[in-house]
N, C-alpha and C positions, 0 to 999 in steps of 0.2 A: 124043304123049301130053299131055297140058296138066295144069296144076297148077290146085288149085280152091283158092279163099279159106279158112282154117278157119274163119270164120265168115259166116254167108249177110250178104248185103249192109246189110238192112234190122239184122242183132244186131250191128253194128260196135258199140262201146265209143264213151263219146262223153268228151272231156277238154274241162275248163272252165279258163282261164289266171285266175289270180286273183293281182294285185300281191303282191309281198314287204312283209314290213312294214318288210324294213331299207333298201327302194329304192323310198320314196316319195316322190312330188313334192315339189320343195321348196317353200320356206315361200312366203305370199303376198310381193310386194313393198311390200304397205304395213306391212307389220312391220318392215323394214328402215331403219334411220337415215338419213336426207337432209342435205347439207348437207356445207361445208367441216367437216373434225375439230376441235374446239375445241383439244386436246391440240395439231396442229399449228399452228395459228393462235399458242397461247401459245408453241412454240416459239422461233418467229421473232421476236414478241416479246422473249422474255427472252434471246435472245441479246445484245441490245443491253443489256438492264436489267442482268440476273444470270446471266453463264455456266450455271453450274452448275444452275440451273432450266432453262435452254435444252436441256439434255443429257437432262435427267430427261424433260421434256414430248415431246423429238423422237423418245427411245426409245418412250414408250409411244404417242405420235400413229400411229408408224409401224405399231405391233403392231393397235393400233383398226384404222385404213385397212384390214389387209391381213384383217382379221379380219372386217369389217363390209361392206368395199367403198365403205366411203364418200369423197369427195374430198380431196384434203389429204395425200397420203402424198409429193408433191414438196415441200410446205411443209414436212411434219416432216423430212423428209432434209435438206433448206437448212438449218432450224434447230440439226439436230443438228449438224451439220457447220462453221455459225457459231460456235456454242457452244463447241465443242472448239477453233476456232483463237482464238476470243478468250481463253479460259480460259488457254492455252499462251503466248501473246503478255502476258497480265496478270500469270501468274507468272514470267516472264523478265523485265519490268518491274521486277518488284519484288526480284527477284535483284540486277537493275543496280545501280537504287539503292543497295541494302543494301552493295554493296561499294563504291559510291563515297563513301558515308558513313563505312565504315569507315576508308580510305584519309585523307578530309578530317579524319576525328578522331586520326588515327596520327599526321599533318602538323603538328599545331597546337602551340606549344611549350609544354611544362607550366611554362617558369619566368613568372614574373607578374613586371609591371616593378615596378624595386624591388628585388627579391630577391637580385638577381647580384650579384657582389663588384665594388665599384667600382675604376677606372683605377687603378695606381699614377702619382701623381702626382709630378713633381721634386722633392725635397727643398730647402725653403729654406736657404740658408746661414744659421747663426746670425751674429745683429749683434752684434758685437764693443762691451760698455758704452763708453761714454763719458763715465763719471761723474755725478755728480748731476745729475738734472733741476733746471734752473734754473728758480725762482718768483718771482714780485714782480707789481708793478704795470706794465701793458703799455702805458696809454694812457687815455685819456678821450674816447667820443664825443657829438655830438648825434643824437638817432634821433627820428625821428617817429611821432606814437600815431594809432593807430586804434583805431575803435571793435569791439569782437569780441564775441562771444555776453556774454562777463561784464563786460563796461564796457570801458574805454579800456586797451588795449594798446602793448606794443612791440612790433609785429609781428615776426617769427621769422627772416624773407627779411632785413630792413633788418637787423636784430640781429647776422647772421652774418657781413652784409658790412661793419660797423664793426668788428664783431670781428677778422676777418680783416685789413684794414686797418692798424687799431692793433696788432697783436702779431706780424704776417707769416705768420699761419700761413694754411694752406691746406685744401679739402676741409671747411670750417669748417659744423656741423651745431649748430642751435640747437633746445631744445625748442618747442612751438607755441604755449607761451602764457605769456607776462611781463607782470603787470600794472604797469599804467604808475603806480606806488607809491614813494615814497620808502623805500630799506630791501630792496624787494623784488628778487629776484635767482636765478639761474639758471647751471645747470653747461652750457658748449656744449662741441665737442669736435671738435678738429682732429691738423693733423699740422704740426710747427714743426723741419724740418732732417731730414725725415725719420723720427722721432720722433711718436707720438703724444701730443697735449697736449691739457691739459682746463684751458678758460677759464672764470673767472667774471667773469658781466655783472651787476654793482649798480647799479640806479639810485637816483642820489643827489640828484637834483631833477628837478620836475616844474615847466613852464614852459610855459602856453599849447598848444601843439601839437605840444611837443618836449619829452622825457625827453636829462637827462642821466646817460650810464651809463660809468661806470667799470669801466675792465678788467684782469682781472690774471690772469696765470698763478699756474694752483694743482696743477697737477701734469702 
């Protein structure tokens, strides 16, 4: 026994397929951005210039290339990695320099020159008094005259030499200026028998290029 179709062949329903609104065709290719992603390029550039911005551009570039299909996803990833590496290296170098600077400052001595206490010097033995200091004339000398800044004068070096020769003093030092004029005088300092001595040199006469000087111990 054969089964008959519920409907005659000519009366079968017709089914029409329409595209779903949620599964429409992809957008035309001409509306998509082309070329290498700008953020990816900036990620590479700023990885060497300013790594924090390189990290930001790398993250944004990766997201944009994933969404739009642009070229440059590898550049964005490379810029992101380089930026992170350079940033970590910069932080480590800054910490290292800070530690070195702190150690250097701590090793610098705080005592300034001249502040420390002087070293103990051996005490000098007191010199026993030898009685009153002898004073009086020591001799007369002829000293050559030279032209000085203020006129004719008795040179100090020549005068000191004559004072030492006449009085027996050593290490004689005379002031730098003694006018070659009668009654002009000066006090020289020296040592006689180990004691400090003061010796007066007084001009008593001036003849030509020489001056006569009387030398006497006054202290």
